[in-house]
N, C-alpha and C positions, 0 to 999 in steps of 0.2 A: 308498639314499638316501634316508628319507621326507626328503618339507619341514612343516616347522614353519609350524603356521600366523600369517599377519602377523597382530596384534592390529589392528582399528580406532582410530587414536586419537578421542579421546570429544571427541567436536562439543560440545564448551558456544557458546553463544552469549550467556554475558553480558557482552559488549562491544556488541553489540546492543541486550542490557536495558536500560543505562546508557545507553546512545547515547540511547535511546528518552525515558526516564525523566529524561534531561536537556532534551530535545525540551519535554517538557510544560511545565514547568518558566516560557518564554516563550510570550510567542502569539502560533497559529499564524501557519505562513508564510502570503503567498501565494503560489501555486507551479501554473504552466501547464501541463501536462501535458499533449505534443502527441501526436496520430495513440496511442489507449488501442482501437485495436480488437479486440485477444484481451484470452483474459480477464481473463492476470493482469496485465498492464496499467492494466483497471481496474482490479482488483479493490486492486492496490497501494494506489492513488489513492482508491480508498473505505477503507479500514482505513488512514489516515492522516487522513482525516480525519474518519473515529468516534474515533478517537483522539486529533482536537484537536491537531495538530500540521500542519497544513496548513489553509488554504482552497480548494478545488484549481477551474483553473477545464481544460475539455474540450478540447483542438483539436482538430476532426479532417476527415476525410468525413462530413456531414451523410448518417445512417442510416447509416455502414458501422458503428458500438462495439455490441459484442453488446448486451444489457436487458439491468441489475441485476435480481438474485431481491427478491422488494419485501422491503420490511421499512417498522420505522415510519421510517427517516430519509426525506423527500425529498433531490430531487437536481436541480439544474438547471445551466443552463451558470452561476453565474452561479455556483455552488460552493450548500452544501449550503439548504434551506431551512424545516427542520425539527431 
């Protein structure tokens, strides 16, 4: 008896898109990002800051966080500087 393929559920991100749209309607939240020592953690904080959803303060071991790729945005321990 052949097995029919299982249809993959349609993955929509509509609820996340709505959440992000709502977050952009209010001032960015000052946010402490603890131990962002891998690219995914650092990228999440950087993307949220670029979208003006958060003002991040990164907290972790000195020199352990990966260096972000060069961009037009400058980051410091206090968050976005330009």
